[in-house]
N, C-alpha and C positions, 0 to 999 in steps of 0.2 A: 599767370605765374604762379606755380608750385609751393607751399609753405610745405618743408620737411620739420617734423617733431623729431628733433632729434633723442633717441629710444624713448620718444614717446613725452608725454606730459610727465616731466620727470622729475619737475620742481613741486608737483601735487602729488605724484606715485611712486612707488619705488620704479628707476629705471628699466625698462622694456620686461614689466611685468602687463600682465594682462589688461589692468584698469589703464594703466599708465596709455598703452598702446591701442585697446578700444573705446576709450574717451578721445583719445587725440583723433581715432577717425570720426566717431561721433560729430566732433566739433568740426570738421571739414577738413583735415588735415591729411595730408600725405605722410609715410612713417618712415624715418629714418631707423635701420634695427642693426643687429649684428648674428651672425650665424658661427657656432663652435661645432666642429663634429664630435660626437661624445662614442664611448667606446665602441657601442656595437654598430656603428656606421649610420646616425642619424644626427639630424641638428637642434641643437640647444638655442634660444635666444639668449644671447648672452656676451656682453663685451670683453670681459678680463678672461685670462688663463684658468683663475681660479677662483673659488667662493670666497677670496679671504676681504674682500672690501664689500661685500654686499650680505654674507651670512657667517663671518669671522669662523669659515672652514677654509682653510690652505688646500683641500684636497683640488688636485687638476681636474678641469671637466672632462679631459680624454681619458681619462681613467676609471669614469663613472656611466653608466648604460643610462637613455634617454630618460627611462624608469626612476632611476635614484634620482636624477638632475630635476626633474618635475615633481618630484615629492619632497623636494627641497621648499623653505620658507627663506624670504626676505627678512634681516633681523628688523626687530621691529616692526614687522607687517605681518598680517595673515596669508599675503599674498606669496604663491609659488611663480615659482620659474615654469616657463612656458616653451613647448615643442615649436617648431616652424608650421608644424600644419597645423596648430590652433591659430598663428597668427594669419597663415593662407586664409583660411576659415573666416576670419576677420575681414581682411580686407575684400573677400571677393562680395562683400553684402555691397560694397560701394564703385560705383561706376565711377571711369574719368578722372581715375585718380592715378598716381604711378610712384611709384614707391622705392624707394632705396634700399638695397640689400647688402649688408658689406659684411661679404665673406673674408675672416678674418684669415691671415696671413699661413697659420700652420695647419688650416683646414683648407688649403688650395694642394691638396692631392688628387693623385688621380682617381682615387675613390671617391672624396669629397666633390670634386666635379660632376661627377657619373651619378652621383646622387642629387646632387645640387639639380643636374638637366633633366633626372626623371621626377623631380618634383614640378619643374617646369613644364613639360610635357603633360603630364597625369591631370594636373591643375591649370590648365591652359594661363600661364603665368605673361604670356608673349606681350600683353597690353598692359598687364597693372604693374609691374617691374623691373628693373634691372639691378644688376650687380654693379658693384664697384668696389676699387681698391686693389685689384687682379694685377699681381707679376705680369709682365710682358709674357712671360712662358705661359703663367695659367690662362690666360685670355688666349692663345692660341688655342692650347689643349680643348678650352673647353668652346671654342668657336668650330673645332673639329669636330667633336662631340654632336654640338647642335648650334648652326649658324644664326639663329633666328634669334637667340637670347641675347638681349642687348646687353653692353656693358660699359662703362665709364672707366676711363683711367684716372687717375688721382695725380692733380697736375698743381706743384705749388714752385716758388721762385727759393727754395730750399730743399731740399732730400733730407726733412727730419725722420722719415722711416724709407725700409726698404721696398715699399709697394709705393712711394709716391716720387713722381718722376716730373724732371723739368719739360716745359713744353717741348722744346727740341728734341728731344729725346722719343716723344710719341706723336709727335704733330703728322707723321704718314704712316703709322701704325694703323692698317684697316682693320682692325680685332678690335679696336677700340670705336663705340658708336660716339660715345657722349664724353664730355669733360667734366669731371666732379672737381673743381679748384679750389684748393685750401690755402688762401694766404699764411703766410709764417710772417712777414712784415710789410710787404707792398707788394702786390702780383695785381690786382685788382683795377682797371682801368677799361674806358669804352674800346679804347685802341685792343686790348688783349681780348675783347669780347669779340669785337668783329675782327681779330684775326683767328679766333677758334672756331667760328660759326664758317672762315671759309674751309675747314679741314671736316668739323664733325655735326652732328645733326641737332645737339641740344650742349648748353654748357649751365652747370649749378654750381651754385658757391657757397662757400661754406661760412657762415657768419663767425666773424673776430671773437664773438661771446662763447661760443664752444672750444676755442682754442686757448683757453686757461691756463692749461698746464704746459702749454709752449709760451704763455708770459707774451701774446699779443698786445700790444700797448692799449688798444679799444677793448679789449677784452671785458674790462670790467664795467666802463663806460665808455659812452661815445660810441658806440659799434650801431646803434640809430644812423648815424651819418654814412656808415657803409651801407646800411639798407637803402638809405635813397638814392643815393648814387647807382647802386645796384639796378635798382629799379627802375631809374630814370635811362640807365646803358641797356634794357631791354633783358635781363636776365631770365632765363628759364623758369629758375627755380633756389629758393633761398634753405640752407638746413640752420637750424637755430632751437638755442635752448628754451626761446621767449618766442614760440611761434602765436601766441595770442596778442602780445603787443606787436609784432611784424606784423598780422591781420591789420591793424589798424591803421598802418601806414598804406593800404591798397585801396 
């Protein structure tokens, strides 16, 4: 089973920073990380639209060049923001890992998808990573550009974001190879995982601890019980803010 370190080891280092990601890799984890397009058509590794939360600057990522983005440091840290290329160079050091790349919705443009596909081809990421949280339209476009790129649809019992679908909406969509399951309140069960496996190659699950902003009832305590169930049900991977703790359950 894969353990996806959500934005790297974010409890020890600034999220999505090089230390957070590279040390997560050295510890044996897979990465879950985020991509946003910069003004000059490249990818910065960053979750938010602006730098407000991470370095107290409200400037939108899309208004800056990649060079301008990576020259910035996180607040209260000397760590700098990193490019997708930097992350690729790190993940290529390790074999038999599968990394989850979250292409943010406002970067799922025609140019964004073409740039993503160029990275996949140039650095042969086909067996190292998959893209997730695409809209159905973006997934269809990306498959037309490069049908070999693996894509996961985000599935929940509640459509809490435009890129989140009900299982019934994407069950038969062949542009999606995997499922990235994101429980809102109650989605996970052995029957759900069996059902997904009838139609998709792999199913991964987001741990409740990741969904604190959604007020999942197990977000702050008790999420370990979800881990135990998912492991017993044969889940292919779990994304968590607590990868080291999860490792002890395997």
